[in-house]
C-alpha positions as CSV (number, residue, x, y, z in Angstrom):
1,M,90.0,129.0,38.7
2,K,91.8,129.5,35.2
3,S,91.7,126.4,33.5
4,N,90.9,122.7,33.4
5,V,94.4,121.8,34.5
6,L,94.9,123.7,37.9
7,K,98.4,124.8,38.8
8,I,99.6,124.0,42.3
9,I,102.5,125.0,44.4
10,V,103.6,123.0,47.4
11,I,106.0,124.7,50.3
12,D,107.6,122.0,52.4
13,N,110.7,122.7,54.1
14,D,111.3,118.9,54.5
15,L,113.4,117.9,51.1
16,S,112.8,114.2,51.8
17,F,108.8,114.6,50.5
18,H,109.6,116.5,47.6
19,E,110.1,113.5,45.4
20,A,107.2,112.0,46.9
21,Y,105.1,115.1,46.0
22,K,106.6,115.3,42.4
23,Y,105.4,111.5,41.7
24,Y,101.7,112.4,43.2
25,F,101.4,115.1,40.7
26,E,102.7,112.9,37.8
27,T,99.4,110.7,38.3
28,Y,97.2,113.6,38.7
29,K,95.7,114.5,35.1
30,E,93.8,117.6,36.2
31,Y,96.5,119.2,38.3
32,S,99.9,120.3,37.4
33,L,102.8,120.8,39.8
34,V,104.2,124.4,39.2
35,G,106.3,124.7,41.9
36,I,107.9,123.2,45.1
37,Y,109.5,125.3,47.7
38,V,111.5,125.0,51.3
39,S,110.1,128.3,52.6
40,V,107.1,130.8,52.3
41,K,109.6,133.4,51.2
42,E,110.7,131.6,48.8
43,A,107.2,130.8,46.9
44,L,106.2,134.5,47.4
45,L,109.3,135.2,45.3
46,D,108.4,133.0,42.7
47,F,104.4,133.5,42.8
48,D,104.2,136.1,39.9
49,N,105.8,133.6,37.7
50,V,103.9,130.6,38.7
51,Q,100.4,132.2,39.6
52,P,99.2,128.9,41.2
53,D,95.6,128.3,41.7
54,I,96.0,126.5,44.5
55,I,98.8,126.3,47.6
56,A,99.6,123.5,49.9
57,S,101.6,124.6,52.7
58,E,103.3,122.9,55.6
59,I,102.2,124.9,59.0
60,S,105.6,124.5,60.6
61,M,108.3,126.5,58.7
62,P,111.6,127.9,59.4
63,D,110.9,131.0,58.4
64,G,107.9,131.4,60.7
65,C,104.3,129.9,60.7
66,G,103.0,129.1,57.5
67,I,99.5,130.0,58.9
68,E,101.1,133.6,58.7
69,G,101.9,133.3,55.2
70,I,98.3,133.0,54.1
71,G,98.0,136.9,54.5
72,H,100.7,137.4,52.2
73,F,99.5,135.1,49.4
74,R,96.1,136.7,49.7
75,K,98.0,140.2,49.1
76,K,99.4,138.6,45.9
77,D,96.1,136.8,44.6
78,P,92.8,137.2,46.8
79,E,91.3,134.1,45.1
80,V,94.1,131.6,45.4
81,K,92.9,128.8,47.5
82,I,95.2,127.6,50.4
83,I,95.6,124.1,51.9
84,M,97.1,124.2,55.4
85,I,99.2,121.0,55.9
86,S,100.2,119.8,59.6
87,G,101.3,116.6,61.9
88,Q,99.1,118.9,64.4
89,S,95.4,118.3,64.7
90,D,94.9,120.8,67.8
91,F,91.7,122.4,67.4
92,E,93.5,125.7,67.9
93,I,95.7,125.4,65.5
94,V,92.9,124.3,63.3
95,K,90.9,127.1,64.0
96,K,93.9,130.2,63.6
97,A,94.1,128.5,60.2
98,F,90.7,129.0,58.9
99,K,90.4,132.2,60.8
100,N,93.5,133.4,58.8
101,M,91.4,132.5,55.7
102,A,93.0,129.1,54.8
103,N,90.7,126.9,52.5
104,G,91.4,123.5,54.0
105,Y,93.4,121.9,56.9
106,L,95.1,118.3,55.6
107,S,96.7,116.4,58.7
108,K,99.6,114.2,58.0
109,P,100.4,111.6,56.6
110,V,99.7,112.8,53.5
111,D,99.5,110.4,50.6
112,I,98.5,110.2,47.1
113,D,94.9,109.5,47.7
114,S,94.6,111.9,50.7
115,L,96.2,114.9,48.7
116,H,94.3,114.1,45.7
117,H,90.8,114.0,47.3
118,A,91.9,117.5,49.1
119,L,92.7,119.1,46.0
120,N,89.2,117.7,44.5
121,A,87.5,119.2,47.5
122,I,88.9,122.5,46.9
123,K,88.4,122.6,43.0
124,Y,84.8,121.3,43.6
125,E,83.6,122.6,46.5
126,G,85.8,125.1,47.6
127,A,87.0,123.9,51.0
128,T,88.7,120.9,52.5
129,I,89.4,119.2,55.8
130,S,90.6,115.7,57.1
131,N,88.4,113.3,58.4
132,D,90.3,112.9,61.7
133,I,90.0,116.7,62.2
134,A,86.3,116.5,60.8
135,K,85.2,114.2,63.8
136,K,87.2,116.2,66.4
137,I,85.2,119.2,65.6
138,I,81.8,117.2,65.4
139,S,82.6,115.5,68.9
140,M,83.1,119.4,70.2
141,F,79.7,120.4,69.2
142,Q,78.4,116.9,70.5
143,R,79.3,117.7,74.2
144,K,77.6,115.3,76.5
145,S,74.6,117.4,78.6
146,Y,73.5,116.5,82.1
147,A,70.1,117.8,83.0
148,Y,70.9,117.7,86.4
149,F,73.5,120.7,86.0
150,S,73.6,124.1,85.0
151,E,74.9,125.0,81.4
152,R,78.2,126.3,83.1
153,E,78.6,123.1,85.1
154,N,78.0,121.3,81.9
155,E,80.8,123.1,80.3
156,I,83.2,122.1,83.4
157,I,82.4,118.6,83.2
158,D,83.2,118.3,79.6
159,Y,86.7,119.9,80.7
160,L,86.9,117.7,83.5
161,C,86.6,114.7,81.1
162,Q,89.1,115.8,79.1
163,G,91.5,115.6,81.8
164,A,91.9,119.3,82.2
165,T,93.2,120.9,85.5
166,Y,91.4,123.9,87.2
167,K,93.7,126.4,85.9
168,T,92.9,125.3,82.3
169,I,89.3,125.2,82.5
170,A,89.5,128.9,84.4
171,D,91.7,130.2,81.4
172,N,89.5,128.5,78.6
173,L,86.3,129.8,80.0
174,F,87.9,133.2,81.1
175,V,87.0,132.8,85.0
176,T,89.2,132.7,88.3
177,P,90.5,129.4,89.3
178,S,88.1,129.9,92.5
179,T,85.2,130.4,90.5
180,I,85.8,127.1,88.9
181,N,86.4,125.4,92.2
182,F,83.1,126.7,93.2
183,H,81.1,125.2,90.6
184,I,83.2,122.0,91.1
185,Q,81.9,121.8,94.5
186,N,78.6,122.1,93.4
187,I,79.0,119.5,91.2
188,Y,80.3,117.1,93.9
189,L,77.4,118.1,96.1
190,K,75.1,117.3,93.2
191,L,76.4,113.6,92.5
192,N,77.2,113.2,96.1
193,V,81.0,112.7,95.9
194,N,83.9,114.0,97.4
195,S,86.5,113.7,94.7
196,K,87.6,114.6,91.0
197,S,88.0,110.5,90.6
198,E,84.5,109.4,92.4
199,A,83.2,112.5,90.0
200,L,84.3,110.9,86.7
201,S,83.2,107.5,87.8
202,K,79.6,108.8,88.6
203,L,79.4,110.6,85.4
204,R,80.2,107.6,83.4
205,E,77.7,105.4,85.1
206,M,75.1,107.9,84.3
207,E,76.4,107.9,80.5
208,Y,76.3,104.1,80.2
209,S,72.7,104.3,82.0
210,A,71.5,107.0,79.5
211,H,72.5,104.6,76.5
212,L,70.5,101.7,77.9
213,V,67.2,103.5,78.4
């Protein structure tokens, strides 16, 4: 970071938001908006002129995914900080953004306070993530585990509770649907049920009982 006032560029193809961004930055003393663009390509062309410290970029862009733009910006300046902005909070998209070396992920709607908080987090801590996404990630690592079942069966139970189909579960666990069906039959046997709806009902009862202990 090169000075007390950090230079920011915003990439958003929705022109209706440009005025809002300009207003936000008029209120930020420690951040200066040095460019606002409608595409990654346009931002790259002007990059050397503005030399931003932080980039705030939409994920959905007309010239391709904003995530793919991260690598292009990194070639320009390996130290530049990049915040992805999106209305999508799907974990796979979030994971892809960070895998491509994003420094932050901010979910919409982006208001004057949430953007300022994100910029501060990047400035002082080097990374930022929206609270709603953080909660989703935490919940993924706090999956319920039942002692009655094997580790694989617990994984399948977690997917069943999310409403996933056998095929989806198989794809996510890199096994065949018949393998999933085999495990589910074992789960049904242990629960003494004959259907998915009965299984979910029984699991909810077990979870409720565990909370009462």
